[in-house]
VOBA-1610 file (N, C-alpha, C; in pm, whole numbers, padded with zeros to 5 digits, always signed):
BEGIN
Met+12524+07247+07385Met+12396+07168+07290Met+12382+07060+07333Ala+12274+06994+07357Ala+12196+06848+07398Ala+12263+06783+07271Ser+12304+06643+07326Ser+12344+06545+07222Ser+12229+06495+07155Ile+12249+06442+07035Ile+12109+06368+06940Ile+12129+06249+07025Gly+12230+06178+07081Gly+12201+06034+07111Gly+12145+06039+07279Thr+12061+06167+07316Thr+12044+06143+07468Thr+11959+06056+07449Leu+11941+05960+07560Leu+11843+05832+07584Leu+11682+05925+07603Leu+11603+05818+07538Leu+11440+05853+07563Leu+11390+05772+07666Pro+11273+05832+07706Pro+11183+05762+07829Pro+11127+05658+07790Phe+11091+05625+07641Phe+11058+05539+07602Phe+11152+05417+07535Ile+11107+05312+07529Ile+11160+05230+07427Ile+11086+05192+07327Tyr+11141+05200+07182Tyr+11033+05195+07093Tyr+11082+05047+07015Val+10964+04971+06976Val+11016+04881+06906Val+10927+04896+06756Phe+10968+04848+06639Phe+10892+04871+06543Phe+10956+04777+06440Phe+10874+04715+06345Phe+10923+04629+06254Phe+10846+04637+06125Phe+10925+04548+06041Phe+10911+04573+05891Phe+10820+04486+05787Phe+10771+04555+05717Phe+10680+04472+05617Phe+10685+04602+05494Ile+10673+04510+05384Ile+10635+04604+05244Ile+10514+04644+05193Ser+10499+04760+05191Ser+10361+04800+05115Ser+10404+04911+05010Pro+10281+04986+04938Pro+10301+05061+04849Pro+10372+05217+04905Ser+10337+05222+05029Ser+10353+05348+05109Ser+10493+05345+05164Trp+10554+05214+05230Trp+10677+05207+05273Trp+10746+05210+05161Gly+10710+05159+05020Gly+10813+05192+04913Gly+10861+05336+04888Lys+10777+05402+04917Lys+10802+05563+04910Lys+10897+05641+04993Val+10825+05562+05130Val+10947+05634+05250Val+11099+05544+05214Leu+11113+05431+05192Leu+11246+05382+05172Leu+11295+05470+05055Asp+11241+05493+04936Asp+11316+05550+04832Asp+11345+05686+04887Asn+11258+05752+04970Asn+11278+05875+05029Asn+11412+05895+05133Asn+11439+05780+05175Asn+11533+05793+05282Asn+11651+05854+05238Pro+11684+05971+05320Pro+11798+06052+05272Pro+11968+05941+05289Ile+11953+05823+05364Ile+12060+05789+05401Ile+12095+05677+05262Lys+11973+05630+05183Lys+11993+05580+05071Lys+12095+05600+04973His+12063+05778+04927His+12135+05807+04849His+12295+05867+04880Leu+12323+05805+05010Leu+12443+05801+05037Leu+12534+05725+05017Gln+12466+05618+04963Gln+12558+05458+04921Gln+12664+05490+04915Gly+12787+05457+04921Gly+12923+05420+04878Gly+13007+05511+04933Cys+12938+05637+05037Cys+13032+05692+05103Cys+13136+05662+05178His+13291+05677+05196His+13372+05615+05277His+13470+05767+05351Lys+13533+05691+05428Lys+13627+05804+05510Lys+13700+05903+05387Gly+13693+06024+05427Gly+13763+06106+05360Gly+13670+06200+05226Asp+13560+06167+05252Asp+13459+06209+05150Asp+13387+06320+05208Lys+13341+06403+05122Lys+13284+06527+05170Lys+13156+06542+05057Val+13032+06509+05131Val+12878+06482+05061Val+12795+06568+05138Gln+12703+06633+05032Gln+12608+06702+05087Gln+12499+06614+05161Gly+12478+06650+05259Gly+12359+06543+05352Gly+12433+06440+05427Leu+12568+06440+05419Leu+12643+06326+05544Leu+12613+06319+05654Tyr+12583+06470+05690Tyr+12517+06477+05864Tyr+12430+06393+05869Lys+12315+06364+05781Lys+12207+06291+05826Lys+12259+06148+05856Leu+12370+06063+05779Leu+12423+05929+05850Leu+12451+05984+05998Lys+12511+06093+06009Lys+12589+06115+06162Lys+12474+06121+06258Leu+12349+06192+06210Leu+12225+06176+06304Leu+12155+06054+06343Tyr+12184+05958+06235Tyr+12136+05848+06228Tyr+12242+05740+06337Leu+12371+05749+06334Leu+12415+05676+06414Leu+12478+05732+06549Ala+12436+05860+06557Ala+12435+05919+06692Ala+12308+05879+06754Lys+12182+05878+06686Lys+12064+05810+06761Lys+12047+05704+06835Tyr+12122+05613+06784Tyr+12128+05470+06818Tyr+12238+05448+06885Gly+12333+05532+06924Gly+12438+05502+07003Gly+12555+05499+06972Tyr+12593+05504+06883Tyr+12713+05478+06783Tyr+12823+05630+06775Leu+12789+05759+06790Leu+12828+05826+06738Leu+12755+05964+06829Asn+12867+06038+06913Asn+12814+06143+06998Asn+12836+06248+06935Tyr+12719+06294+06845Tyr+12750+06375+06757Tyr+12684+06509+06797Gln+12726+06666+06798Gln+12658+06726+06906Gln+12671+06863+06823His+12630+06856+06697His+12614+06972+06619His+12444+06961+06580Ser+12419+07084+06584Ser+12216+07070+06537Ser+12240+07066+06395Pro+12115+07045+06367Pro+12058+07004+06222Pro+12102+07125+06157Asp+12094+07222+06199Asp+12113+07353+06128Asp+12267+07452+06136Asp+12342+07347+06179Asp+12488+07362+06212Asp+12554+07285+06093His+12580+07320+05999His+12664+07225+05914His+12809+07215+05867Thr+12873+07305+05948Thr+13022+07352+05935Thr+13088+07228+05961Asn+13142+07171+05837Asn+13219+07059+05870Asn+13140+06885+05886Ala+12999+06930+05896Ala+12912+06846+05911Ala+12885+06703+05799Asp+12893+06749+05700Asp+12929+06679+05594Asp+13030+06593+05534Ala+13164+06619+05628Ala+13278+06527+05606Ala+13290+06395+05667Phe+13342+06305+05600Phe+13322+06179+05642Phe+13457+06187+05725Asp+13452+06183+05842Asp+13572+06191+05930Asp+13636+06064+05988Glu+13727+06062+06092Glu+13754+05932+06159Glu+13668+05867+06248Glu+13605+05976+06342Glu+13520+05944+06405Glu+13341+05862+06377Leu+13338+05921+06237Leu+13219+05865+06147Leu+13227+05742+06122Asp+13405+05705+06042Asp+13472+05593+06025Asp+13432+05497+06153Ala+13469+05529+06277Ala+13473+05433+06356Ala+13318+05388+06442Ala+13265+05507+06400Ala+13127+05462+06414Ala+13044+05353+06343Leu+13060+05405+06196Leu+13002+05303+06122Leu+13048+05189+06123Lys+13183+05165+06169Lys+13251+05012+06167Lys+13182+04895+06279Ser+13152+05048+06400Ser+13089+04973+06520Ser+12953+04902+06464Tyr+12891+04989+06394Tyr+12762+04979+06357Tyr+12757+04836+06263Gln+12838+04815+06188Gln+12845+04744+06090Gln+12871+04591+06165Asn+12943+04634+06271Asn+12960+04507+06363Asn+12897+04446+06450Phe+12788+04549+06485Phe+12686+04492+06580Phe+12581+04409+06506Tyr+12578+04449+06374Tyr+12459+04405+06261Tyr+12541+04280+06194His+12652+04198+06224His+12702+04133+06193His+12746+04132+06024Leu+12786+04274+05976Leu+12815+04307+05862Leu+12969+04330+05833Asn+12982+04330+05719Asn+13112+04373+05686Asn+13180+04495+05718Ala+13281+04515+05811Ala+13316+04616+05902Ala+13399+04698+05822Thr+13367+04744+05697Thr+13478+04811+05593Thr+13449+04974+05641Gly+13370+05027+05677Gly+13380+05145+05695Gly+13319+05219+05572Val+13317+05163+05467Val+13222+05191+05405Val+13069+05186+05356Leu+12981+05298+05334Leu+12835+05280+05353Leu+12829+05187+05226Asp+12838+05050+05253Asp+12784+04981+05112Asp+12632+04943+05098Glu+12612+04896+05029Glu+12461+04821+04996Glu+12420+04737+05089Asn+12484+04650+05151Asn+12439+04587+05278Asn+12382+04653+05409Thr+12501+04746+05426Thr+12450+04856+05544Thr+12356+04950+05532Val+12342+05016+05400Val+12260+05073+05373Val+12083+05019+05370Ser+12120+04880+05347Ser+11957+04817+05340Ser+11950+04802+05494Gln+12017+04737+05563Gln+12032+04736+05701Gln+11960+04861+05777Met+12000+04919+05746Met+11966+05097+05815Met+11845+05153+05778Leu+11764+05078+05658Leu+11643+05130+05597Leu+11523+05073+05672Val+11587+04934+05733Val+11504+04858+05794Val+11422+04904+05932Pro+11299+04948+05929Pro+11269+05004+06028Pro+11270+04916+06164Arg+11305+04988+06263Arg+11349+04894+06409Arg+11374+04970+06496Cys+11398+04947+06619Cys+11367+04984+06786Cys+11445+05120+06776Gly+11371+05229+06820Gly+11413+05355+06847Gly+11509+05355+06942His+11497+05284+07040His+11587+05313+07139His+11765+05270+07096Pro+11871+05344+07157Pro+11996+05329+07141Pro+12036+05171+07134Asp+12127+05084+07057Asp+12164+04945+07048Asp+12302+04990+07169Lys+12367+05138+07166Lys+12478+05116+07270Lys+12484+05283+07332Ile+12559+05280+07411Ile+12546+05396+07511Ile+12722+05423+07516Ile+12710+05540+07449Ile+12899+05599+07437Ile+12904+05672+07575His+13004+05639+07643His+13076+05693+07740His+13139+05812+07751Gln+13203+05853+07649Gln+13277+05942+07638Gln+13253+06035+07512His+13273+06174+07491His+13237+06236+07401His+13413+06296+07325Gly+13439+06274+07190Gly+13534+06315+07110Gly+13629+06191+07086Thr+13589+06078+07119Thr+13679+05994+07106Thr+13625+05866+07059Asn+13704+05786+06991Asn+13629+05685+06937Asn+13607+05554+07019Thr+13601+05588+07148Thr+13551+05446+07236Thr+13393+05472+07233Leu+13351+05319+07187Leu+13211+05281+07187Leu+13169+05188+07238His+13072+05171+07372His+13066+05094+07456His+13003+04935+07359Thr+13050+04846+07372Thr+12976+04721+07259Thr+12885+04665+07353Val+12799+04621+07323Val+12702+04502+07396Val+12705+04383+07328Ser+12737+04282+07419Ser+12707+04161+07390Ser+12625+04062+07421His+12536+04025+07337His+12403+03945+07386His+12318+04032+07433Tyr+12287+03958+07574Tyr+12155+04019+07648Tyr+12232+04167+07712Ala+12145+04263+07714Ala+12221+04389+07808Ala+12110+04450+07900Phe+12142+04533+07974Phe+12062+04620+08077Phe+12074+04761+08043Phe+11945+04823+08123Phe+11967+05001+08121Phe+12105+05063+08168Pro+12164+05148+08106Pro+12273+05217+08164Pro+12266+05175+08351Asn+12185+05254+08408Asn+12164+05249+08574Asn+12111+05112+08588Lys+12069+04998+08516Lys+12059+04858+08541Lys+11895+04848+08632Asp+11838+04935+08538Asp+11689+04955+08630Asp+11591+04832+08638Lys+11555+04817+08754Lys+11507+04685+08761Lys+11379+04736+08876Trp+11289+04603+08898Trp+11216+04623+08976Trp+11248+04559+09135Pro+11255+04629+09251Pro+11285+04601+09376Pro+11261+04437+09418Pro+11320+04400+09510Pro+11281+04248+09543Pro+11137+04241+09576Ser+11086+04345+09639Ser+10913+04363+09683Ser+10852+04364+09568Lys+10882+04366+09459Lys+10832+04370+09342Lys+10833+04253+09253Ser+10832+04166+09273Ser+10859+04007+09202Ser+10730+03985+09160Arg+10629+04011+09241Arg+10499+04019+09211Arg+10402+04117+09130Leu+10421+04130+09002Leu+10374+04248+08951Leu+10234+04201+08906Thr+10164+04311+08914Thr+09975+04306+08843Thr+10037+04406+08719Tyr+09909+04319+08610Tyr+09899+04428+08485Tyr+09720+04413+08456Ala+09713+04511+08378Ala+09571+04531+08347Ala+09570+04625+08223Phe+09441+04609+08122Phe+09413+04628+07992Phe+09355+04786+07998Asp+09345+04851+07920Asp+09260+04969+07927Asp+09107+04927+07867Ser+09019+05060+07896Ser+08854+05013+07877Ser+08849+04991+07743Ala+08929+05021+07662Ala+08906+05036+07473Ala+08997+04906+07433Tyr+09102+04840+07518Tyr+09197+04709+07466Tyr+09083+04654+07418Pro+09113+04591+07275Pro+09034+04506+07214Pro+09037+04334+07298Arg+08908+04284+07322Arg+08921+04171+07410Arg+08992+04076+07340Arg+08975+04034+07217Arg+09027+03928+07128Arg+09155+03933+07109Tyr+09250+04062+07170Tyr+09366+04060+07161Tyr+09421+04051+07296Val+09367+04029+07395Val+09408+03995+07516Val+09491+03867+07571Pro+09429+03766+07501Pro+09497+03633+07520Pro+09634+03589+07470Pro+09668+03678+07386Pro+09819+03642+07319Pro+09882+03719+07459Val+09866+03832+07517Val+09959+03879+07588Val+09924+03816+07705Val+09832+03779+07755Val+09826+03700+07880Val+09941+03578+07871Arg+09938+03512+07768Arg+10039+03359+07723Arg+10176+03449+07713Ala+10223+03550+07674Ala+10315+03634+07686Ala+10365+03658+07843Phe+10302+03723+07933Phe+10325+03716+08058Phe+10368+03576+08137Asn+10259+03455+08084Asn+10275+03346+08190Asn+10432+03282+08112Thr+10471+03304+07975Thr+10579+03251+07920Thr+10686+03340+08023Trp+10698+03457+08009Trp+10801+03513+08129Trp+10832+03468+08291Ala+10701+03435+08377Ala+10668+03351+08450Ala+10763+03224+08465Thr+10696+03147+08395Thr+10774+03035+08369Thr+10918+03010+08359Ser+10957+03098+08280Ser+11104+03075+08236Ser+11202+03173+08324Ser+11136+03264+08389Ser+11233+03361+08490Ser+11228+03244+08602Lys+11117+03210+08646Lys+11075+03158+08786Lys+11158+03252+08881Tyr+11081+03352+08855Tyr+11125+03462+08975Tyr+11018+03538+08973Phe+10953+03608+08858Phe+10835+03708+08863Phe+10690+03605+08840Thr+10578+03676+08909Thr+10465+03628+08881Thr+10373+03752+08846Phe+10280+03727+08762Phe+10201+03843+08684Phe+10081+03819+08681Thr+09970+03856+08749Thr+09841+03893+08777Thr+09775+03972+08715Arg+09664+03938+08636Arg+09574+04036+08580Arg+09465+04116+08664Val+09452+04228+08699Val+09371+04287+08726Val+09272+04379+08691Arg+09191+04427+08753Arg+09115+04489+08653Arg+09127+04662+08650Asn+09165+04677+08778Asn+09187+04871+08786Asn+09315+04900+08707Ile+09326+04957+08582Ile+09453+04973+08494Ile+09549+05096+08596Gln+09475+05182+08679Gln+09541+05274+08744Gln+09608+05214+08867Gly+09607+05137+08947Gly+09653+05052+09053Gly+09740+04950+09011Ala+09749+04904+08880Ala+09851+04824+08821Ala+09982+04851+08796Asp+10077+04784+08839Asp+10231+04779+08808Asp+10243+04845+08641Leu+10181+04723+08577Leu+10172+04741+08426Leu+10067+04747+08368Lys+10055+04857+08270Lys+09962+04931+08195Lys+09939+04893+08075Ile+09869+04825+07999Ile+09869+04758+07865Ile+09746+04850+07759Ser+09785+04896+07653Ser+09676+04975+07599Ser+09718+04969+07448Phe+09617+05010+07350Phe+09628+05058+07216Phe+09645+05202+07184Lys+09708+05241+07113Lys+09736+05377+07083Lys+09694+05418+06946Arg+09661+05553+06928Arg+09682+05598+06794Arg+09845+05658+06771Pro+09872+05684+06638Pro+09997+05713+06643Pro+10023+05877+06720Val+09951+05960+06722Val+09926+06063+06813Val+09836+06065+06933His+09914+06085+07038His+09848+06001+07177His+09900+06068+07273Asp+09853+06076+07388Asp+09888+06155+07549Asp+10034+06157+07595Asp+10124+06054+07555Asp+10224+06036+07616Asp+10352+06088+07538Lys+10374+05991+07450Lys+10484+05989+07335Lys+10445+05944+07233Asn+10410+06039+07128Asn+10362+05967+06967Asn+10446+05875+06916Phe+10392+05800+06838Phe+10439+05695+06757Phe+10475+05808+06633Glu+10602+05736+06581Glu+10611+05753+06463Glu+10549+05680+06323Leu+10576+05677+06214Leu+10502+05618+06097Leu+10553+05469+06118Asn+10688+05412+06142Asn+10732+05308+06170Asn+10749+05235+06331His+10688+05292+06409His+10675+05235+06532His+10552+05166+06578Leu+10588+05043+06582Leu+10486+04951+06634Leu+10473+04926+06758Ala+10532+04941+06857Ala+10472+04940+07020Ala+10599+05038+07093His+10561+05060+07200His+10674+05118+07303His+10640+05082+07454Ala+10757+05069+07531Ala+10726+05006+07660Ala+10834+05137+07749Gln+10817+05130+07875Gln+10918+05195+07967Gln+10976+05075+08040Ala+11118+05129+08076Ala+11167+05087+08175Ala+11136+05058+08288Pro+11162+04989+08419Pro+11103+04993+08532Pro+11176+05093+08581Pro+11055+05196+08673Pro+10954+05111+08716Pro+10822+05158+08636Gly+10865+05227+08502Gly+10737+05286+08437Gly+10617+05229+08425Gly+10622+05108+08380Gly+10505+05000+08367Gly+10414+05036+08227Leu+10433+05157+08150Leu+10363+05165+08037Leu+10406+05076+07918Phe+10293+05016+07840Phe+10307+04945+07728Phe+10217+04985+07651His+10261+05035+07509His+10133+05098+07427His+10183+04967+07251Tyr+10053+04938+07220Tyr+10041+04889+07078Tyr+09998+05020+06978Asn+10066+04994+06858Asn+09998+05125+06783Asn+09909+05039+06699Thr+09776+05127+06691Thr+09659+05090+06609Thr+09688+05091+06470Ala+09819+05154+06401Ala+09835+05158+06284Ala+09863+05031+06211Phe+09870+04947+06280Phe+09922+04831+06238Phe+09829+04710+06231Lys+09869+04606+06145Lys+09776+04472+06143Lys+09843+04364+06238Trp+09714+04336+06292Trp+09779+04226+06420Trp+09749+04058+06404Ser+09793+03981+06466Ser+09760+03855+06436Ser+09778+03823+06607Val+09632+03716+06614Val+09651+03645+06741Val+09740+03567+06763Gly+09781+03477+06633Gly+09886+03349+06675Gly+09737+03248+06683Pro+09838+03097+06711Pro+09955+03097+06748Pro+10068+03080+06623Arg+09982+03087+06491Arg+10053+03035+06383Arg+10127+03165+06318Pro+10215+03197+06248Pro+10256+03317+06199Pro+10140+03320+06071Val+10112+03483+06056Val+10020+03499+05938Val+10085+03618+05869Arg+10086+03595+05728Arg+10145+03708+05648Arg+10109+03842+05656Asn+10236+03941+05662Asn+10184+04062+05662Asn+10137+04112+05794Arg+10108+04059+05889Arg+10096+04067+06017Arg+10179+04066+06138Phe+10153+04130+06239Phe+10274+04100+06366Phe+10214+04047+06429Asp+10303+03943+06529Asp+10195+03855+06607Asp+10237+03913+06764Leu+10102+03934+06812Leu+10080+04010+06926Leu+10166+03951+07050Lys+10173+03808+07065Lys+10238+03759+07176Lys+10402+03788+07150Thr+10454+03765+06989Thr+10607+03767+06987Thr+10600+03949+07000Val+10550+04010+06987Val+10573+04150+07025Val+10545+04165+07180Ala+10469+04127+07251Ala+10440+04154+07392Ala+10562+04075+07444Leu+10627+03971+07430Leu+10747+03934+07482Leu+10860+04001+07459His+10846+04063+07384His+10974+04210+07361His+10971+04297+07433Glu+10835+04334+07451Glu+10798+04457+07544Glu+10807+04433+07663Ile+10770+04338+07701Ile+10783+04270+07836Ile+10931+04266+07914Gly+11004+04230+07806Gly+11145+04224+07837Gly+11171+04362+07898His+11138+04426+07812His+11183+04619+07851His+11139+04641+07980Leu+10999+04593+08000Leu+10939+04635+08096Leu+10990+04598+08244Leu+11074+04497+08237Leu+11122+04415+08343Leu+11265+04435+08318Gly+11321+04513+08264Gly+11474+04565+08273Gly+11577+04507+08147Leu+11512+04440+08052Leu+11640+04432+07937Leu+11632+04539+07844Glu+11750+04535+07780Glu+11787+04624+07661Glu+11744+04542+07551His+11829+04552+07463His+11834+04502+07377His+11969+04386+07316Ser+11911+04315+07296Ser+11997+04194+07267Ser+12087+04207+07132Gln+12228+04145+07104Gln+12302+04140+07013Gln+12209+03989+06906Asp+12184+03938+06979Asp+12180+03768+06908Asp+12058+03815+06863Pro+12036+03766+06703Pro+11951+03757+06620Pro+11801+03659+06695Asn+11869+03544+06740Asn+11752+03476+06778Asn+11712+03545+06899Ala+11735+03614+06991Ala+11673+03628+07108Ala+11537+03753+07066Ile+11441+03720+07174Ile+11314+03802+07146Ile+11345+03942+07174Met+11462+03965+07246Met+11503+04098+07292Met+11601+04189+07158Phe+11619+04075+07052Phe+11668+04160+06939Phe+11630+04287+06864Ala+11660+04366+06799Ala+11584+04498+06767Ala+11518+04473+06672Asn+11525+04416+06563Asn+11439+04355+06463Asn+11338+04236+06452Ile+11234+04248+06443Ile+11152+04098+06388Ile+11067+04099+06281Pro+11062+04044+06167Pro+10999+04084+06063Pro+10825+04036+06091Pro+10772+04107+05999Pro+10591+04052+06004Pro+10627+03878+05943Gly+10462+03840+05970Gly+10464+03725+05979Gly+10582+03611+06024Ala+10639+03666+06140Ala+10720+03580+06236Ala+10656+03564+06389Val+10697+03433+06414Val+10642+03403+06572Val+10781+03347+06628Lys+10836+03425+06745Lys+10916+03384+06763Lys+10880+03394+06992Gly+11007+03291+07054Gly+10983+03297+07179Gly+11111+03337+07223Leu+11117+03311+07365Leu+11226+03357+07447Leu+11327+03253+07394Asn+11423+03275+07455Asn+11541+03216+07416Asn+11664+03201+07515Phe+11776+03130+07514Phe+11868+03112+07639Phe+11878+03286+07645Asp+11949+03360+07570Asp+11991+03452+07612Asp+11911+03554+07675Asp+11778+03551+07635Asp+11648+03634+07712Asp+11648+03559+07843Ile+11659+03475+07879Ile+11601+03412+08001Ile+11743+03429+08102Gln+11847+03407+08022Gln+11999+03430+08128Gln+11982+03586+08138Gly+11976+03683+08058Gly+11973+03801+08084Gly+11859+03866+08228Ile+11798+03814+08212Ile+11678+03792+08335Ile+11740+03779+08470Lys+11780+03649+08468Lys+11840+03572+08587Lys+12000+03660+08618Val+12061+03683+08510Val+12183+03804+08592Val+12134+03882+08641Leu+12035+03990+08586Leu+11979+04130+08607Leu+11916+04120+08743Tyr+11830+03986+08790Tyr+11782+03985+08946Tyr+11874+03855+09025Gly+11967+03839+08976Gly+12031+03751+09072Gly+11956+03631+09097Ile+11897+03578+08985Ile+11820+03429+08985Ile+11925+03329+08989Asn+11950+03216+09089Asn+11993+03113+09051Asn+11938+03010+08968
//
């Protein structure tokens, strides 16, 4: 039976903001109602916590959603997985599903795993420290240090400059890549567009802000369902196009999520925030591509 933690072809990034509809989503989240659970408990619906931790790489949970035999038992493996999650997000690693842990889990976040589990049936979890790469270190070959990018015909013109600035920032900081904008999106290495929540490759869920492919995929999609800001200053309750582009371009180049909250590659970025690349992001690219 396939593992819930199977890697997805897209990396999703989505960020948190409060609205009446979001309040209902958070109130109805099943994990919220499991607060206080700990090792030794058997609580109806606990398997949903296992599904959550499996999805993000903390637990190799093999049960199907319809097979709940012992699935609602808080066992040793779940205890280890929860402590690993708590450590990753700098929480008190008690193994108890406390208020702070539940709050972190309710924040909309990148849908790609934080960690990769190497073994099933053990408590061994792969710990990611600061910058990280894809499992196979997916990256562009040396012949592709000069990448082209293009926007599709429906991409709003007013939203182009922040993305161009993001590419320029990565070029300047990496001292390795150059990015050239071209008109023909079909022939471009990197293809940027706005997509509706239901579209032709991989649908956005309610809280997916954008997604991008690892090398050499090259697709980068923003979600039309969110409100956007062109910067350069923060705009309350709007998502900064350049900030999100910097994150997604990092994925396009081969970076995974960083454990450093200050890094652009950290999984969560709040609305109304403007972030740039930091040492962790730049060092990650240099190590991945062997840049001196």
